[in-house]
C-alpha positions in Angstrom: -18.8 12.6 17.9 -21.6 10.6 16.4 -23.7 11.4 13.4 -27.5 11.8 13.3 -28.4 8.1 13.4 -25.9 7.4 16.2 -27.5 10.1 18.4 -31.0 8.6 18.3 -31.9 7.0 21.7 -34.4 4.2 21.9 -36.0 2.7 24.9 -34.0 2.7 28.2 -31.6 5.2 26.7 -29.7 2.8 24.4 -28.0 4.3 21.4 -29.1 2.7 18.2 -26.3 3.5 15.8 -26.3 3.0 12.1 -25.0 -0.6 12.3 -22.8 -0.1 9.3 -19.8 -2.0 10.6 -17.0 0.5 10.4 -18.6 3.0 8.0 -21.2 5.7 8.4 -24.5 5.6 6.5 -24.9 9.4 6.7 -21.3 10.4 6.1 -21.1 12.5 9.2 -18.7 10.4 11.4 -15.0 11.3 11.8 -15.1 14.1 9.1 -13.3 17.3 9.9 -13.3 16.6 13.7 -11.5 19.2 15.9 -10.3 18.5 19.4 -11.1 21.2 21.9 -8.0 21.2 24.0 -9.2 24.2 26.0 -12.5 22.6 27.1 -11.2 21.5 30.6 -9.5 24.8 31.4 -11.3 27.4 33.4 -10.7 31.1 32.7 -11.5 33.3 35.8 -13.6 36.3 35.1 -13.5 35.8 31.4 -16.5 36.0 29.0 -16.7 33.0 26.7 -16.8 33.5 22.9 -20.5 33.6 21.8 -19.9 32.1 18.3 -19.9 28.3 17.8 -18.8 26.2 14.8 -21.5 24.0 13.4 -20.8 21.0 11.1 -23.2 19.8 8.4 -23.2 16.9 6.0 -20.0 16.1 4.2 -17.8 17.9 6.7 -19.0 21.4 5.7 -18.6 23.8 8.6 -20.0 27.3 9.2 -20.1 29.7 12.2 -23.2 30.7 14.0 -23.8 33.1 17.0 -25.3 31.8 20.2 -27.7 34.6 20.7 -29.8 33.0 23.4 -26.8 31.9 25.5 -27.6 28.2 25.3 -25.6 25.7 27.2 -24.0 23.8 24.3 -21.8 20.8 24.3 -19.8 19.3 21.5 -22.0 17.0 19.4 -25.3 18.6 20.3 -27.8 18.9 17.4 -29.0 22.5 17.0 -31.4 24.3 14.7 -29.7 27.3 12.9 -30.8 30.1 10.8 -30.2 29.8 7.0 -31.5 31.9 4.1 -35.2 31.3 3.6 -35.5 28.6 6.2 -33.8 26.7 8.9 -31.3 23.7 9.0 -30.0 21.3 11.6 -26.3 20.7 12.3 -24.0 19.5 15.1 -21.8 21.6 17.3 -18.2 20.8 16.5 -16.3 23.5 18.3 -16.9 26.4 20.7 -15.0 28.8 22.9 -11.7 30.6 22.2 -10.7 28.0 19.5 -13.6 29.3 17.3 -12.0 32.7 17.4 -8.7 31.2 16.1 -10.6 29.3 13.4 -12.3 32.5 12.2 -9.0 34.3 12.0 -7.4 31.4 10.0 -10.3 31.3 7.6 -10.5 35.2 7.5 -14.2 35.3 8.6 -15.2 38.7 10.1 -17.1 38.9 13.4 -20.0 41.1 12.2 -23.8 41.0 11.8 -23.7 38.7 8.8 -23.2 35.7 11.1 -26.5 33.9 11.5 -28.0 32.9 14.8 -28.6 29.6 16.6 -32.3 29.1 17.3 -32.5 26.2 19.8 -31.3 22.7 20.6 -33.0 20.3 18.2 -35.8 18.3 19.7 -36.9 14.7 18.9 -39.6 16.0 16.5 -37.1 18.1 14.7 -34.7 15.1 14.3 -37.5 12.9 13.1 -38.6 15.3 10.4 -35.0 15.8 9.3 -34.4 12.0 9.0 -37.5 11.8 6.8 -36.1 14.5 4.6 -32.7 12.8 4.4 -34.3 9.6 3.1 -35.2 11.5 -0.1 -31.6 12.3 -0.9 -30.5 9.1 -2.6 -33.6 8.8 -4.8 -33.3 12.4 -5.7 -29.7 12.0 -6.7 -30.4 8.9 -8.9 -33.3 10.7 -10.7 -31.2 13.8 -11.2 -28.4 11.8 -12.8 -31.0 10.3 -15.2 -32.1 13.8 -16.1 -28.5 14.9 -16.7 -27.9 12.0 -19.0 -31.1 12.9 -20.9 -29.9 16.5 -21.4 -26.4 15.1 -22.4 -24.6 17.5 -20.1 -20.9 17.1 -19.4 -21.1 17.2 -15.6 -20.9 14.7 -12.7 -23.4 14.8 -9.9 -21.7 13.6 -6.6 -24.1 14.5 -3.7 -27.4 16.0 -2.8 -28.2 17.7 0.5 -31.7 18.7 1.7 -32.5 21.4 4.3 -34.2 20.2 7.4 -37.3 22.3 6.5 -37.7 20.4 3.2 -37.8 23.6 1.1 -34.4 23.5 -0.6 -32.0 21.0 -2.0 -28.3 21.7 -2.9 -26.8 19.6 -5.8 -23.0 19.2 -5.7 -21.4 18.6 -9.1 -18.0 18.7 -10.7 -17.3 19.6 -14.3 -14.2 20.4 -16.3 -15.9 23.2 -18.3 -18.6 25.7 -17.7 -22.1 24.2 -17.8 -25.4 25.9 -18.7 -27.8 24.2 -16.4 -30.8 26.6 -16.5 -33.0 24.0 -18.2 -31.9 21.4 -15.7 -32.9 23.6 -12.7 -36.4 24.1 -14.2 -36.7 20.3 -14.7 -35.6 19.4 -11.2 -37.6 22.1 -9.5 -40.8 21.1 -11.3 -40.3 17.4 -10.6 -39.3 17.6 -6.9 -41.3 20.7 -5.9 -38.4 22.4 -4.1 -35.9 25.2 -4.6 -32.8 23.9 -6.4 -29.3 25.2 -5.8 -26.4 24.0 -8.0 -23.0 24.2 -6.4 -19.8 23.3 -8.3 -17.0 21.7 -6.3 -13.5 20.6 -7.3 -12.4 17.0 -7.6 -10.5 17.2 -4.3 -13.6 18.5 -2.6 -15.6 15.8 -4.1 -13.3 13.1 -2.8 -13.4 14.8 0.6 -17.2 14.7 0.7 -17.4 11.0 -0.4 -14.5 9.8 1.7 -12.5 6.7 1.4 -9.3 4.9 2.3 -6.0 6.0 0.8 -3.0 3.9 -0.4 -1.4 4.4 3.0 -4.3 2.5 4.7 -5.7 5.5 6.5 -8.8 7.7 5.8 -8.3 10.4 3.2 -6.8 13.6 4.6 -9.3 15.8 2.7 -12.2 14.0 4.5 -10.7 14.0 8.0 -8.7 17.2 8.6 -7.4 18.9 5.4 -9.4 21.9 4.3 -6.9 24.1 2.4 -5.9 22.5 -0.9 -2.6 23.6 -2.2 -1.3 23.1 -5.8 0.9 20.0 -6.2 3.4 19.6 -9.1 5.6 16.8 -10.3 8.6 18.7 -9.1 7.7 17.5 -5.6 8.1 13.9 -6.7 11.4 14.7 -8.4 12.9 16.3 -5.3 12.0 13.2 -3.3 13.4 10.7 -5.9 10.0 9.1 -6.5 9.2 7.3 -9.7 7.0 9.4 -12.0 4.3 6.8 -12.2 0.8 8.5 -12.5 -1.0 5.5 -11.0 1.1 5.7 -7.8 1.3 9.5 -7.5 -2.4 10.3 -8.1 -5.1 9.9 -5.4 -8.7 8.9 -5.6 -9.6 12.3 -7.0 -7.4 11.7 -10.0 -5.0 14.5 -9.1 -1.6 14.4 -7.5 -1.6 13.4 -3.9 -1.7 16.2 -1.4 0.8 14.4 0.9 3.6 15.0 -1.6 3.9 18.5 -0.2 4.1 17.3 3.5 7.9 16.5 3.4 8.9 18.7 0.5 10.6 21.4 2.6 12.7 18.8 4.4 13.9 17.3 1.2 14.7 20.8 -0.3 16.8 21.6 2.8 18.7 18.3 2.6 19.5 18.8 -1.1 21.3 22.0 -0.6 24.7 20.4 0.1 24.4 17.7 -2.6 26.1 18.5 -6.0 24.2 18.2 -9.2 25.5 15.5 -11.6 24.1 16.2 -15.1 26.6 14.0 -17.0 28.8 11.0 -16.2 31.9 11.8 -14.2 35.3 10.9 -15.7 37.9 8.6 -14.2 40.9 6.8 -15.6 39.0 3.5 -15.4 36.1 4.9 -17.3 33.0 7.1 -17.1 30.7 6.5 -14.2 27.0 7.3 -14.3 24.8 8.4 -11.4 22.3 5.7 -10.5 20.9 6.8 -7.1 21.2 9.5 -4.5 20.5 8.8 -0.8 19.6 12.3 0.3 19.6 11.9 4.1 22.7 9.6 4.3 24.5 11.9 1.8 25.7 9.0 -0.4 25.7 8.9 -4.2 25.8 5.6 -6.1 27.7 5.3 -9.4 28.3 2.5 -11.9 30.7 2.2 -14.8 29.4 1.8 -18.3 30.8 -1.8 -18.6 29.9 -2.9 -15.0 26.6 -3.4 -13.2 28.0 -3.0 -9.7 27.0 0.2 -7.9 29.7 2.0 -6.0 28.7 4.2 -3.0 30.7 7.4 -2.8 30.4 10.3 -0.3 29.1 13.6 -1.4 32.3 15.3 -0.6 34.3 12.9 -2.8 31.9 13.5 -5.7 32.4 17.3 -5.4 36.2 16.7 -5.6 35.9 14.6 -8.7 33.7 17.3 -10.4 36.2 20.0 -9.7 39.0 17.8 -11.1 36.9 17.2 -14.3 36.4 20.9 -14.7 40.1 21.4 -14.7 40.6 18.6 -17.2 42.0 16.1 -14.8 40.8 12.6 -14.1 41.2 10.7 -10.8 42.8 7.3 -10.8 39.7 5.5 -9.5 36.2 6.2 -8.3 36.6 4.0 -5.3 38.9 6.3 -3.3 37.4 7.3 0.0 34.5 4.9 -0.5 32.1 4.8 2.3 32.2 1.4 4.1 28.7 0.0 4.0 27.3 -1.8 7.0 26.8 -5.6 6.8 23.1 -5.4 6.7 23.2 -3.1 3.6 23.5 -5.2 0.5 23.6 -3.8 -3.0 21.7 -5.7 -5.6 20.8 -8.3 -3.0 18.0 -9.7 -5.2 20.4 -10.4 -8.1 23.0 -12.0 -5.8 20.4 -14.2 -4.3 19.2 -15.4 -7.7 22.8 -16.1 -8.8 23.4 -18.2 -5.8 20.1 -20.0 -6.3 20.8 -21.0 -10.0 24.5 -21.6 -9.6 24.1 -24.5 -7.2 23.8 -27.9 -8.9 20.5 -29.6 -8.3 20.7 -32.8 -6.3 19.7 -35.8 -8.2 16.7 -37.5 -6.7 17.0 -41.3 -6.3 14.2 -42.8 -8.3 12.8 -46.0 -6.9 12.1 -48.5 -9.6 8.7 -50.1 -9.8 10.2 -53.6 -10.3 11.5 -53.7 -6.7 8.2 -53.1 -5.0 7.4 -55.6 -2.3 11.0 -56.7 -1.7 12.5 -56.4 1.7 14.1 -53.2 2.8 17.8 -52.8 2.3 20.0 -52.4 -0.7 17.7 -52.5 -3.8 20.7 -52.9 -6.2 20.4 -56.4 -7.7 24.1 -56.5 -8.3 24.8 -56.5 -4.6 22.8 -59.8 -4.2 25.4 -61.6 -6.3 27.8 -63.8 -4.3 31.3 -62.4 -3.9 33.9 -63.7 -6.3 36.4 -66.1 -5.0 40.2 -65.9 -5.6 39.8 -68.4 -8.4 37.5 -66.1 -10.2 40.0 -63.3 -9.9 42.9 -65.4 -11.3 41.4 -68.1 -13.5 44.6 -68.8 -15.4 46.6 -69.5 -12.2 44.0 -72.0 -11.1 43.9 -73.9 -14.4 47.7 -74.2 -14.2 47.6 -75.8 -10.8 44.9 -78.2 -11.9 46.8 -79.3 -15.1 49.9 -79.9 -13.1 48.2 -82.2 -10.7 46.3 -84.0 -13.5 48.6 -84.3 -16.5 46.5 -87.0 -18.1 43.5 -84.9 -18.4 44.9 -81.8 -20.0 42.0 -81.4 -22.4 39.5 -80.7 -19.7 39.8 -77.0 -19.2 36.4 -76.5 -17.7 37.1 -78.1 -14.4 35.5 -76.2 -11.5 37.9 -74.9 -8.9 37.9 -76.2 -5.4 37.1 -72.9 -3.8 33.3 -72.8 -4.1 31.3 -69.7 -3.4 30.0 -69.5 0.1 26.7 -68.0 -0.8 24.5 -71.1 -1.7 21.3 -69.2 -1.9 21.9 -68.7 -5.6 21.2 -72.4 -6.3 18.1 -74.5 -5.9 18.1 -77.9 -4.4 17.5 -79.7 -7.7 20.1 -77.7 -9.5 23.3 -78.1 -7.5 26.7 -77.7 -9.1 28.4 -80.9 -10.3 31.5 -81.5 -8.1 32.3 -85.0 -9.3 35.1 -83.9 -11.5 38.0 -84.5 -9.1 41.6 -84.8 -9.9 41.7 -88.6 -9.0 39.1 -89.5 -11.5 
């Protein structure tokens, strides 16, 4: 169902829309929508219910009687009767579902229900849009007046009637506020009748709308109308951390969704024993670290150990009964539940230990002095010619030379006959002297 701006038709029957790219400029789209699941069902010889549900700005809904038996469809703009004037709203629900909604909200079907005048015409909608354009400027000016009077209240929204005779100011305050002087000031400045209506913080969040931490629209602005009290015990039963920033919603109160699964958790906690102190074993005292409610597993750790041991709920109950009798079991690990392979305890710590326990591979640093040389082994020691056998045993070589040349025993620096094969070490002009032979 579209809002007021989405329902305006221009030339050739094209719907204009608010062009707000995912949002709604009037705050009327997707707020408190109800699906009529009886709309396509025919009831033979059955009179339809003559009361319709009409939705106004901010998701506010009221019931009006279709006195003139108008053919209404969901989403049609209608002019309805209000005290001291008329207003325009959209049909949100009709038929037998309206009877159920009235029973749920405890609304009586009597003469106090106002009537539906007619289906709104184009002139009615144009006048209403002109009135709606005054709402933002009126709200900004009213906030300035509130700050001048130094009143402890927060103005959140302003709603004008379609006949431009009355404006309703929605505000929230922690204490009671005396706004008699404020009403006189606003009525004299805007030339209208002023109505001040106090709303709670949850209702304020529902009127303004927004996106919750779950990524969806707020429940209070889409379907939730009955606000129940939420306490921190709901978070304790569900083993949630008592962090106010995570448990509170946009209204600053505890999230309403904490009550959605509370009954399921309370039923699951019935068979789990309460461990208020460490359980005693012969190895040592074990403290409770975590409880998996739906898998019925309790995790314990010894005082001198950081490893968590999973134990069945039945085994914990047995140990508690033994401790009450003054007995201690041999170990906590009896009847330990075998954990599947994909369940890893303290996986983050184990992964960090493996990461820092591995020695770091040394990177081979390339020296700047060997830039421009051909590829291959850059070690300069490998370019040296291999040593010959004479170099390995120099004493044995000198003995053989002195035996063959007894007359020249003083010359101990004679080069051996086995020359190195690698001649690239020597230049042409600096060849080794091989004239010292044994015959000379």
